C-alpha positions in Angstrom: 0.0 0.0 0.0 1.4 3.4 -0.9 1.2 6.4 1.4 -0.1 8.4 -1.6 -3.5 6.7 -1.3 -3.8 7.1 2.5 -2.5 10.3 4.0 -3.1 13.1 6.4 -2.9 16.9 6.7 -2.4 18.9 9.9 -3.5 22.5 9.6 -4.1 24.9 12.5 -5.0 22.2 14.9 -7.3 20.3 12.5 -6.2 16.8 11.4 -7.6 15.6 8.1 -7.2 11.8 7.4 -8.2 10.6 4.0 -7.9 8.2 1.1 -9.4 8.4 -2.4 -12.8 7.4 -1.0 -13.3 9.7 2.1 -12.0 12.5 4.2 -12.5 13.1 7.9 -11.5 16.0 10.1 -10.5 15.8 13.8 -9.9 18.9 16.0 -7.6 19.9 18.8 -4.5 18.1 17.4 -1.1 19.6 18.0 1.2 17.0 16.3 1.0 13.9 14.1 3.1 11.4 12.2 2.2 8.4 10.1 3.6 5.1 8.9 2.5 1.9 7.2 2.1 -1.0 9.6 2.6 -4.6 8.8 -0.3 -7.0 9.3 -1.3 -7.6 12.9 -2.1 -11.3 12.9 -4.5 -11.7 10.0 -5.1 -8.0 9.2 -4.3 -6.4 5.8 -1.5 -3.8 6.1 -2.8 -0.5 7.2 -1.8 3.2 7.4 -1.6 4.6 10.9 -1.6 8.2 12.0 -0.2 8.8 15.5 -1.5 12.1 16.9 -1.2 14.2 20.1 -4.1 16.3 21.3 -3.9 19.7 23.0 -4.6 18.1 26.3 -1.5 15.9 25.9 -3.4 12.6 25.2 -2.3 10.3 22.3 -4.7 8.8 19.8 -4.3 6.7 16.6 -6.2 6.7 13.4 -6.0 3.6 11.1 -7.0 3.5 7.4 -6.9 1.1 4.5 -6.6 2.4 0.9 -9.7 0.8 -0.6 -12.5 1.3 2.0 -14.0 4.6 3.3 -13.3 3.8 7.0 -11.2 5.1 9.8 -10.6 3.3 13.1 -10.0 5.6 16.1 -7.8 4.1 18.8 -10.2 4.8 21.7 -13.5 6.6 22.5 -11.9 9.9 23.4 -13.3 11.7 20.3 -16.0 13.9 21.8 -18.1 14.1 18.6 -17.9 11.5 15.8 -19.9 13.6 13.3 -23.0 15.8 13.1 -26.2 14.8 11.4 -27.6 17.3 8.9 -31.3 17.0 8.2 -34.3 15.7 10.0 -35.0 12.3 8.4 -32.3 10.0 9.7 -33.0 6.4 10.6 -30.6 4.8 13.1 -30.3 1.1 13.5 -28.6 -0.4 16.5 -27.2 -3.9 16.4 -26.3 -6.0 19.4 -24.2 -9.1 18.9 -25.0 -11.6 21.7 -22.4 -13.9 23.2 -23.0 -16.3 26.1 -24.5 -18.7 23.5 -24.9 -21.5 26.0 -27.9 -19.5 27.2 -28.7 -17.4 24.1 -29.8 -18.6 20.6 -30.3 -15.1 19.1 -26.9 -14.0 17.9 -27.8 -10.6 16.5 -30.6 -8.2 17.4 -31.4 -5.1 15.4 -33.6 -2.2 16.5 -34.6 0.8 14.4 -34.9 4.3 15.8 -36.4 7.3 14.0 -34.5 10.5 14.5 -36.9 12.8 16.4 -36.5 16.3 17.7 -33.0 16.2 16.3 -31.8 13.6 18.7 -32.8 10.8 21.1 -34.1 11.2 24.6 -32.1 8.3 26.0 -28.7 6.7 25.2 -28.8 3.7 22.8 -26.7 0.6 23.7 -25.2 -1.4 20.9 -22.2 -2.8 19.1 -22.8 -1.6 15.6 -24.8 1.4 14.5 -26.1 2.3 11.0 -27.2 5.9 10.1 -29.2 6.3 6.9 -30.8 9.4 5.5 -33.6 8.7 3.0 -33.5 12.4 1.8 -29.9 12.4 0.6 -29.2 8.6 0.5 -26.1 9.2 2.6 -25.2 6.7 5.3 -22.6 6.1 8.0 -21.6 3.1 10.1 -20.2 3.1 13.6 -18.6 0.0 15.2 -17.8 -0.2 18.9 -14.9 -2.6 19.2 -15.7 -3.6 22.7 -15.4 -7.0 24.5 -18.6 -9.1 24.8 -19.1 -8.1 28.4 -19.7 -4.4 27.6 -21.3 -2.4 24.8 -21.0 1.0 23.2 -23.4 3.8 24.3 -24.6 6.1 21.5 -25.9 9.5 22.4 -27.5 12.2 20.2 -28.7 14.9 22.7 -32.1 16.3 21.6 -32.4 19.8 20.3 -28.6 20.3 20.6 -26.2 20.5 17.7 -27.0 17.0 16.2 -23.7 15.6 17.5 -23.2 11.9 17.5 -21.3 10.7 20.6 -20.2 7.2 21.4 -18.7 6.1 24.7 -17.4 2.5 25.2 -14.9 2.4 28.1 -11.9 3.4 26.1 -12.0 0.8 23.2 -11.6 1.6 19.5 -14.4 3.2 17.5 -14.8 2.7 13.7 -16.5 5.2 11.4 -17.4 4.4 7.8 -19.1 6.3 5.0 -21.4 4.8 2.3 -24.8 5.1 0.6 -28.1 4.1 2.1 -28.5 0.3 1.6 -24.8 -0.3 1.7 -24.2 -0.3 5.5 -24.1 -4.1 6.0 -21.7 -4.6 3.0 -19.3 -1.9 4.3 -19.4 -3.4 7.7 -18.5 -6.9 6.3 -15.8 -5.3 4.1 -14.2 -3.6 7.2 -14.1 -6.9 9.1 -12.5 -8.7 6.1 -9.7 -6.0 6.1 -9.1 -6.5 9.8 -9.2 -10.3 9.6 -8.2 -11.5 6.1 -9.1 -15.2 6.2 -6.5 -17.1 4.2 -8.8 -20.1 3.5 -11.8 -21.9 5.0 -10.8 -25.0 7.0 -12.6 -28.0 8.4 -12.0 -29.2 12.0 -13.2 -31.9 14.3 -13.7 -31.8 18.0 -15.0 -34.9 19.8 -16.7 -33.0 22.6 -19.9 -32.7 20.6 -20.8 -36.4 21.2 -21.0 -35.6 25.0 -18.5 -38.3 26.1 -16.5 -35.5 27.7 -12.9 -36.4 28.3 -13.6 -40.0 29.0 -12.4 -41.4 25.6 -9.5 -39.0 25.0 -6.3 -41.0 24.8 -3.6 -41.9 22.3 -5.5 -44.8 20.6 -8.7 -42.8 20.4 -7.2 -39.7 18.9 -5.2 -41.9 16.5 -8.6 -43.2 15.3 -9.9 -39.7 14.9 -6.9 -38.8 12.8 -7.5 -41.8 10.5 -11.2 -40.8 10.2 -10.2 -37.2 9.4 -8.0 -38.5 6.6 -10.8 -40.8 5.2 -13.5 -38.1 5.4 -11.3 -35.2 4.3 -11.2 -33.1 7.4 -8.2 -30.8 7.8 -7.7 -30.6 11.6 -8.3 -32.8 14.5 -8.6 -30.9 17.7 -7.9 -32.6 21.1 -10.3 -31.2 23.7 -10.1 -31.5 27.5 -8.2 -34.7 28.6 -4.9 -34.4 26.9 -3.4 -32.5 29.9 -2.6 -33.4 33.5 -4.9 -30.7 34.8 -8.4 -31.9 35.9 -10.8 -29.1 34.9 -14.1 -30.9 35.4 -14.2 -31.0 39.2 -14.9 -28.3 41.8 -11.6 -28.8 43.6 -9.8 -27.0 40.8 -11.9 -23.8 41.2 -12.0 -21.1 43.7 -13.8 -17.7 43.7 -11.3 -16.2 41.3 -11.4 -19.0 38.7 -9.5 -22.2 37.8 -6.4 -23.2 39.8 -3.4 -24.4 37.9 0.2 -25.3 38.8 3.3 -25.6 36.7 2.5 -29.2 35.6 -1.1 -28.7 34.8 -0.4 -28.3 31.0 2.0 -31.2 30.6 0.6 -34.0 28.6 -1.3 -36.7 30.6 1.2 -39.6 30.7 -1.5 -42.2 31.3 -3.6 -41.2 28.4 -0.7 -40.2 26.1 2.3 -42.3 27.2 4.3 -41.3 24.1 3.3 -37.6 24.2 1.5 -35.7 21.6 4.2 -35.4 18.9 3.8 -39.0 17.6 0.1 -38.2 16.9 1.1 -34.9 15.2 3.6 -36.8 13.0 1.1 -39.4 12.1 -1.4 -36.7 11.2 1.1 -34.9 9.0 1.8 -38.1 7.0 -2.0 -38.3 6.4 -2.4 -34.7 5.5 -4.1 -33.7 8.7 -3.1 -31.1 11.3 -3.5 -31.2 15.1 -5.0 -28.7 17.5 -5.6 -28.6 21.2 -7.9 -27.0 23.8 -6.3 -24.7 26.4 -7.3 -22.5 29.3 -5.3 -19.4 29.9 -5.4 -18.7 33.6 -7.3 -15.4 34.2 -6.9 -15.6 38.0 -5.8 -12.3 39.5 -5.7 -10.6 36.1 -3.8 -13.3 34.3 -1.0 -13.6 37.0 0.3 -16.7 35.2 0.6 -15.1 31.8 4.3 -15.8 31.4 3.8 -19.5 32.4 0.9 -19.7 29.9 3.1 -18.3 27.2 5.7 -21.0 27.9 3.0 -23.6 27.6 1.8 -22.2 24.3 5.3 -22.1 23.0 5.9 -25.7 23.9 2.6 -26.7 22.2 3.9 -25.1 19.0 7.5 -26.3 19.2 7.4 -29.6 20.9 3.8 -30.9 20.2 3.5 -29.6 16.7 0.2 -27.9 17.5 -1.1 -25.3 15.0 -4.6 -24.6 16.3 -5.4 -23.6 19.9 -8.9 -23.2 21.3 -8.9 -20.8 24.2 -11.7 -21.5 26.7 -12.9 -21.0 30.2 -11.0 -17.8 30.8 -12.7 -14.6 32.0 -11.9 -11.0 31.0 -14.0 -8.6 33.0 -12.0 -5.3 32.8 -9.8 -3.3 30.5 -6.7 -4.7 32.3 -8.0 -8.3 31.7 -8.6 -7.5 28.1 -5.1 -6.1 27.6 -3.6 -9.2 29.1 -5.6 -11.5 26.9 -4.6 -9.6 23.8 -1.0 -10.0 24.9 -1.6 -13.8 24.9 -3.1 -13.6 21.4 -0.1 -11.6 20.1 2.2 -14.2 21.6 0.5 -17.1 19.9 0.6 -15.4 16.6 4.2 -14.5 17.0 5.1 -18.2 17.1 4.7 -18.6 13.4 2.5 -17.8 10.4 1.0 -21.2 10.5 -0.7 -21.0 13.9 -4.1 -19.6 14.7 -6.7 -19.5 17.5 -10.3 -20.1 18.2 -12.0 -17.8 20.7 -15.1 -19.1 22.4 -18.3 -17.1 22.9 -20.3 -19.8 24.7 -19.9 -18.6 28.3 -18.2 -16.1 30.7 -17.1 -12.5 30.0 -14.7 -12.6 27.1 -13.5 -10.6 24.0 -14.4 -12.3 20.8 -17.0 -10.8 18.4 -15.5 -7.3 18.1 -12.5 -6.9 20.4 -9.2 -8.4 19.1 -11.0 -9.3 15.9 -7.8 -9.6 13.9 -7.1 -12.9 15.6 -8.3 -16.3 14.4 -11.9 -17.6 14.3 -14.8 -17.7 16.7 -16.2 -20.9 18.1 -19.8 -20.0 18.3 -21.9 -22.5 20.1 -22.2 -25.8 22.0 -25.2 -27.7 20.7 -25.8 -31.4 21.4 -28.0 -34.3 20.3 -27.8 -35.7 23.8 -29.6 -32.8 25.2 -31.8 -32.3 22.1 -30.8 -28.7 21.6 -29.1 -29.3 18.2 -31.3 -28.5 15.2 -29.9 -28.0 11.7 -32.2 -25.0 10.9 -31.1 -23.2 14.1 -27.5 -23.6 13.2 -28.3 -22.2 9.7 -30.3 -19.4 11.2 -27.5 -18.3 13.5 -24.9 -18.3 10.6 -27.4 -16.5 8.3 -28.2 -13.9 11.0 -24.7 -12.9 12.0 -23.3 -13.0 8.5 -25.4 -10.0 7.7 -22.9 -7.9 9.7 -19.7 -10.0 10.0 -18.0 -12.2 7.3 -19.1 -15.8 7.6 -15.4 -16.9 7.3 -14.8 -15.5 10.8 -16.8 -18.2 12.5 -16.9 -21.9 13.2 -20.4 -23.5 13.0 -21.0 -27.1 13.7 -22.4 -30.2 12.1 -23.2 -33.1 14.3 -23.7 -36.9 13.9 -27.4 -36.9 13.1 -27.9 -40.5 14.0 -27.0 -40.2 17.7 -29.5 -39.9 20.5 -32.6 -40.0 18.3 -34.7 -40.9 21.4 -33.7 -37.5 23.0 -36.0 -35.7 20.4 -39.7 -35.6 20.4 -41.2 -38.4 18.3 -42.2 -37.0 14.9 -40.2 -33.8 15.2 -39.7 -32.7 11.6 -36.6 -30.7 12.5 -34.7 -33.5 14.3 -31.2 -34.0 12.9 -31.9 -37.6 11.8 -34.2 -36.2 9.1 -31.4 -34.4 7.2 -28.8 -35.7 4.7 -25.3 -35.4 5.9 -24.3 -33.2 3.0 -27.2 -30.9 3.8 -25.7 -30.4 7.3 -22.3 -29.6 5.8 -23.8 -27.2 3.2 -25.6 -25.3 6.0 -22.2 -24.4 7.6 -19.8 -24.5 4.6 -19.5 -20.8 4.3 -18.1 -20.7 7.8 -15.2 -23.0 8.9 -17.2 -26.2 9.3 -16.7 -27.9 12.7 -17.3 -31.7 12.8 -18.7 -31.6 16.4 -18.5 -35.4 16.8 -16.4 -38.5 17.2 -15.8 -39.0 13.5 -14.6 -42.6 13.7 -18.2 -43.6 14.6 -19.9 -41.7 11.7 -21.6 -44.4 9.5 -20.4 -45.3 6.1 -23.7 -44.1 4.7 -23.3 -40.7 6.2 -19.7 -40.5 5.0 -20.8 -41.4 1.5 -23.3 -38.5 1.5 -20.6 -36.1 2.5 -17.8 -37.0 0.0 -19.0 -35.4 -3.2 -19.9 -32.0 -1.8 -16.7 -31.8 0.3 -14.6 -32.5 -2.7 -16.3 -29.7 -4.6 -16.2 -27.4 -1.6 -12.4 -27.8 -1.4 -12.0 -26.7 -5.0 -13.8 -23.4 -4.2 -13.0 -22.7 -0.6 -10.2 -20.3 -1.2 -12.5 -18.0 -3.2 -15.3 -18.5 -0.7 -12.9 -17.4 2.1 -12.1 -14.1 0.2 -15.7 -13.4 -1.0 -18.5 -11.3 0.4 -21.3 -13.5 1.7 -24.7 -11.9 1.9 -27.8 -13.6 3.4 -30.8 -13.7 1.1 -34.3 -15.0 1.2 -36.3 -15.7 4.4 -34.6 -16.1 7.7 -34.2 -19.8 8.4 -37.0 -21.2 10.4 -37.1 -24.9 9.5 -39.7 -24.2 6.8 -38.1 -21.3 5.0 -36.6 -20.7 1.5 -33.3 -19.2 2.4 -29.7 -18.9 1.3 -26.7 -16.7 0.5 -25.4 -14.6 -2.4 -21.6 -14.7 -2.8 -19.6 -12.1 -4.7 -16.0 -11.1 -5.0 -15.0 -7.5 -5.9 -18.6 -6.8 -6.9 -18.6 -9.8 -9.3 -21.2 -12.5 -8.8 -19.6 -15.8 -7.9 -22.1 -18.3 -6.2 -25.4 -18.9 -4.7 -26.0 -21.3 -1.9 -29.8 -21.9 -1.7 -31.9 -24.0 0.7 -35.4 -25.3 0.6 -36.1 -26.2 4.2 -38.8 -28.7 5.3 -41.7 -27.0 3.5 -44.1 -27.9 0.7 -43.1 -25.1 -1.7 -41.4 -26.6 -4.6 -40.5 -23.2 -6.1 -38.3 -20.7 -4.2 -37.9 -17.0 -5.2 -34.9 -14.9 -4.1 -34.2 -11.2 -4.8 -30.6 -10.7 -5.9 -28.4 -7.6 -6.3 -27.7 -8.5 -9.9 -30.0 -8.4 -12.9 -29.1 -11.6 -14.7 -26.6 -14.4 -14.7 -26.1 -17.9 -16.0 -26.3 -20.5 -13.2 -24.5 -23.9 -13.0 -25.5 -26.3 -10.2 -22.2 -27.5 -8.8 -23.8 -29.9 -6.4 -27.2 -30.6 -4.7 -28.9 -33.4 -2.9 -32.0 -32.9 -5.1 -33.0 -32.3 -8.7 -32.8 -28.5 -9.1 -33.8 -26.0 -11.8 -32.5 -22.5 -11.5 -33.2 -19.4 -13.5 -31.9 -15.8 -12.9 -33.4 -12.8 -14.6 -34.7 -9.3 -13.7 -32.9 -9.4 -10.4 -34.7 -12.6 -9.2 -33.5 -16.2 -8.8 -36.2 -18.8 -9.1 -35.2 -22.3 -7.9 -37.3 -25.4 -8.1 -36.3 -28.3 -5.7 -37.5 -31.8 -6.2 -37.8 -32.4 -2.4 -37.7 -30.6 0.9 -34.6 -30.4 3.1 -32.7 -29.7 -0.1 -29.8 -27.3 -0.9 -28.0 -26.3 -4.1 -24.4 -24.9 -4.5 -24.5 -22.8 -7.7 -21.8 -21.1 -9.7 -22.7 -17.8 -11.3 -21.4 -16.7 -14.7 
C-alpha cells in the first residue's frame, strides 16, 4: 500500500485523514506522524496516523486504501460527526455472546431520529445511520469485548452531535450510501481479519463423552477418520493434559487453579506424548489442534507461564490450532492481558491460529481483538436435544449480515445419535437431514465436525464426500468473498440462502429449501441476470436468474444447491 493513497494533513489544529474514498476531520490536534504498519495477525497492512491532542493525550487513526473507513484508537473523540437534516433512521445492532444461554446471535432495533436527537442513550455494538433524503449513510462500530457495549448519544435539540462512549475501546467510522451499510461493515471486518482459507476441523466434545475417551488410541482413530472423510484438523479437547478441569476442587472464587505441571501431557492417556500423533497426522495430510485454558486468575497472573505452555505446544507438540476457553476478562486490564496472549500465539509462526469461544463467561471475541483467528460460536448437542440444523443455519445467516461468515466456526453433528432424545415425529430433528445438507448449512463458515468422526456411519460419509470435494475446489475463493444472506430467515420451513460475490462480481449462490411444501423458491438478488450452473445438490434443481430474481425449483424438501454464477 502506498502512502499516496492514504494520507493526512495537519493545519491549524485540525487533522484531516483521508484516502481516495473519504475524508474526515478531527480537531484539537497539535502534532501527528504516520507510517505503514505490517499485518497484525490476519489484518491487511494499514496506514496509521499517531496524533497528540492539545490536552497531551495520544490517539491513533487507522485506514486502508480501498475502503472509506477510519478506526479511532479509543472513544476519546467527543463528537464522531454531526447529522444534517431531520429524516435520519438509526439502526442499533447487538451481537450476543453467552451462547450456552442465548440462541439469538444478533438483534437489530430501528430508531427514528426525532427532535434532532434521542431522549435516551442507545446501547449497541454496531450502528447504521441512513438518510432517505440524501441517500447518505454512515456506520459506527464499537470494538468492545462481549461483556460491555457502546453507548450512543445524540442529545435532543442540541447540535445534532453523534457521541459514542465504550470504556476506552476503539471506534470505527465508515461512509457509504443508504442500503450499503451491511456490505461496508463486512468489508471492514475482512480487512481487519483477512481469512486465508476456510478449513474443516473436528472436535470430539460434541458427542458428549466429555474427556472419557480421550487417549492416544482414540485420537489416532480420529486422525485416521479425518483422513478418510477429508477433514483438515483434529482438535484434542479436554483430557490431553494433566490438569483436571471438570471437578470443583480446581476452582475457587477467582477461577481455575493451575500449577506448573497442569499443562504437561497426561502420561497415562498419552504415554508417548502428543508429537507422535502430530507426526502421524502430518503423514496423512491432517493437522492437530488442542484445547487450552489461559489462567485469568488475579488478572492473568500466570501469563508468562501460559506463554511458555503455548510455545511448547507449538515447538514440541506440533500444535497449529489452539482453542482458548474458560477464561474470563471482566475489565480493560484483563482484556489487555488476553490480547497479549493472542499476540504471543501469533508470534510463534505464520501457520498457527486460535479459536476464541463465545459460549460462556465474560470474554472478548465478536468485536475486540477481531484480527485474531476464528470464533467458536456454540455448544449444541443431540444428547440434550438442543441441536437442530435449521437453528445452526439461522445463526450463521443472521450474524453473516454484519460480519464475514469466514470469521466463524459453525458445527455439524452426527445426526444418527441420541434419536430418542428428540420428540417423536419432530420434523426438525437432525436424523431427518442428509449429511451433506448439514455440511452445506455451515460450509460458508469454517465447518466444525462436532463429533467423534470414527463412529460416523459409512452411509453418512458417502453422503458427504461429493460435496466436500467440490467445496475444497472453491473454498479459497469462498474465504475471500463477500457472503450476503438472502431469502427468508431460516425457520425450518423457509426458503433461504446466501449470495456470494468477489470484488462486486457475482460468484455463487447457496440456496436451501427447508422442510416446506413449496417446490419453487424465489430470491431477490443484487444482480439483474446471470447464468447458473449447479455444482452440487442433494435434489434435482432447476435455477433461473433474470430481472434481479433467482427462481429455484427443488424436487424435495430439506434440499440445498451450491450454484456457480457466470
